[in-house]
N, C-alpha and C positions, 0 to 999 in steps of 0.2 A: 504493499499500498505505502510505501515511501517512494515507490519511483514515479515520476513526472509523466506519466502516459495515462492517453484516456482510458486505456481499461483497467487502470488502478483507480481513478477519478469513479469508471462506473461499480466498482465493486465496490468500493465507500458510500457511493448514496444505494447499494442495493443493500450494503447493513444495515445504515442508518433505515429506509426505509420499513427493514423487516424488526429492527428494536424500539421502534418509534411507535409502533400499532398498537403495541400492547402494553401495560407496567408494568411487566415483568422484563423488559428490556433497557427498561430505565439506566441502572447503571452500568451497563454493556455501550447504553448513545452518549452517556455525557463521558467515557472514559475513549468513544471512538473521536470525538470532537476535541476532549480538553490535551490526549494526547499528538491529533492533529497538531495543536497551537503550540504545544512547549516544541515538535519537533521544528515548529516552522520559527518558533522565537529562537532554539538554539544555534538552526543557520544564521541567521539574521544579526545576530549577535555577532556571530564570527566574523563578519565582514561590515560593522560597522563604524565609520569612520565618521563623527559629526564634526570633524574641523575641515573635511574638506571643501575646495573651494565649489559655490555652487553652477555650475554650468556643463555642459552638454559631455565633454571630456570624461568628467568626473563622476557625473549621475545619471547617466544613460545607461551603461552598464550593469548601475544598480537597478534601475526600474527593470532591466530585463529579466536580473534576479529574482528580485520581487515575483515580478507574474510566472515566471517561470513556477516557482516553491506555492504559489496562493491555487495551482490550477488544478487541487483535489478541497481543498478548504471553503474555498467561496462557492460553489456545488451542494459541497455541503452544507453550510448554513442556509443558501436558497431553499433545497429542499427537505429542511431541517425546519424552518418557519412556517414554510407552504404547509405542514402535514401536521407539525405541533398541535400540542392542546395546550391548557394555559399552564399547566404543572410543567411544561417544561419551559417556558419562558427565562427562568433563572439558568438555566443551561447557556442562552446565548447570549445572556448577559455577563456570565463568566469568561463566555470567550472575547468578548469584546474588553473586558476589562484586563485580561491577559492580553492578549493582542496588541493593547495599547497602553502598556507600562513602559514610563521613559526609560532609554537607554543609557546606562553609564557610561558618564565622559570622564576619561583618565586625563583631557587635553584642551582645546581648544574648540572650544563652540562658536560653527557660522550658525545662524539663527536662521537664516533659510535653506540650510543643510539638515536642520537640526527638523524643521518642519515637513522638510521630502522624506525623513524615515519617517511617518507616519503614513505615510499615502495607503501602506499596507492596510493600515486601520480602517484609512476613510473605503479604501474597495470594498472590505466588508462591512462596515456601515452602512454605502448605499444599497450593496448587497440586502442586509437583513432588511433597510426601508425597506426599500422598493419593494419586497417581498410584501413586506407587514401588511403595505397601502393595497396592492393586490389583493392580498386574502381579507383587507380589510381588520386587520389585527391592529387597532390605533390603541388599544391596552401595552400591548409588547413593546408599540412603539413610545409611547411616552413613558415606557420602562426605557427606553435605550436614552432619550433627549433628559432624562434626570443622572443619567450615570456621572459618576465623577473620579475624576485618577490623579493622579498625585503631578506636579508640574511639571519636578526633577524627580529623576531616580537621590532619593533623600528621605528617610523615615520621618522628618522633620518639614517637608515640603508642604507648602498650602495643597488643597484638593480645589479644583477648577473643573467644569464641566467640561464633557467629552467635545461637544459642540462647539467649545471657545478653540478647541486645538484640529479638528476635522472640519471644518468650516471654508467650503471652497474657495476661499479669496485667502488664503492664511498663505500660500504661496506666491510668490510674486506673478502678474499676468507676463512679465517679459521673460523670468528666470525658468519658467515651465514651458512656455512657446519655443525655447532655445533647447530645453533637455529636450524636446519632442518633435523638435523641426517643425513646427507648424507656426497658424499665426492667428490661432482660436480668439475670440473675444472674450470667453469665459473656459481659458484652457485648461483647467484642471475636472471645472466642469463637465464639458465635452468628453476628455477623454474617458473622464470615468461612466457616462453615458454610451461612449462607444465599446470600449473595453468591455464591460458587464454586460450589452444583448445580447450574446452567442451564448451565453448562460440562462438566458430566460427562454432562450429558444422555444422551450417545449412547454413552457408554464403559458407565456403569453406571444405567441406567431404573429401578432400585428403591431408593425413598427409603430404605427400611429398612436395607438391604445401605448404600447410600452413610452413613449416619450412625453405621453397627457400623464401615466403616471410618473415618471421620470419629476416632470414639474411638480405635480401634487408635493411628492416628497421633498424635493428642494424648499418651495415655499415654504411646508412645515418646519424646516430648518430655519426659515430668516424669520418668524413666528415664533417659535419656542426660542429663540438666540435672544430676540427681542424681550423676549417674556422672563426668561429664566437668567440670563448674566445681568448684574445688577453692577455698573461702573461705572466709572467718568464719562464711557461712550455709550450709556446705556439707549440712546438713540441713535444707533450705528447696528445694523444687520447685518450678514453675509446676505449674498444673493449669486444667483445661478442662471442657468439658459434661461430660465421664465422670463428675465428680465430682455434682453434682447428676442424671444422669439416672436417676432411679428407685434411687441406689447401686448400680448395673451391677456396678461391680469387685468387689464385696461376693459378690453372686449365682452360685454353684457355675454355674447353669446359661444365662447368660450368654454372647454372641457375643465380648465383651470377656476374658472370664474364661478360657474355651475357649481363644481364642487365646493369653492366659499360659501356662495350665499345660501348653501341648500341647509334651510334648520329641520330637516325632517330625515334625512340620509345625511351625503355628505358631510363637511366638517360636523353636524352635530353627532357624530361617532365620535370625530375623536376627543368633543367638550365632553359627551359623556363617560369616556372611557378615562378622565380624570385631565387631559391636558387643560391647560388655561385655567387650572383649579377648579376646572368642572363647573365651569363658570362662560353664558353665552355674554356677558356682560362684559368679561375681561378677555375674551376674545376680540366681541368685537374695536376695543380700547385699542387692543395691541395688533390690529389689521390696518383701521387707520391711520394709527402711528407708524407701522411699517410702511403704506401707500405713502405717507409724507416724505420718509425718508427716502423711500426709491424714485420718486419724481425728482430728486437731486442728482441723482446719477445720469450721466452719460457716457454708455459704451461706445 
């Protein structure tokens, strides 16, 4: 199962489906997920050098290495979230916390390279989040938005919301575009959408539907960041592809707009799960605040 080939991923997913189908498989399921996470962490820690200058020459090989070693875990978490029951939620929270623990720095740190090191966590966070939106498991999604991790690898380090670290604007646009040799408006966001698309082919074969769900998830990141992260920059929030995709969030007939204004299904399901303190009023105020901020952003 440690070989990075399609058969190994297929075997891993087949085992997951077998374990997740009944309560007797709970321990085996947990071990399957956590063992894969620890295997990946061991590999990534061996090549960590967060003092590297963030350019294509230094970080493109690391990006390729990240992707090569996530080819099993990404389909595991997608299928796991898609088929999981409520009592499995903690398993995926544990996966996210483990993969997102800050790496130990023995020397100099370059902030943009440190942020780049969280890209595997972002891939898993988006994989889980997109699946949760597809499944309408907003309870799990709310738990994920409330995950906290240490800021640095130190027991005395303060805890911060995971979305502070994994938000798609954390790596500067020019740096990530250089690494992937593109000129995207929102390079991290676009890269995540394109790379994850093949993993969702069996669950969601329609590209337009996948993009719609992707936009909903990223907009929920923006909303929850503005709601949860309290700082001197509390009027700021990250944004993703939805910001420039024909200004969809302004269109009353867009899929995203329909979701955000549906007080029976749509956003109400997220509110009922406990998101925005379970308050429609809090959601309305947060959404208004976010839109006012987004109006000031020009890409």
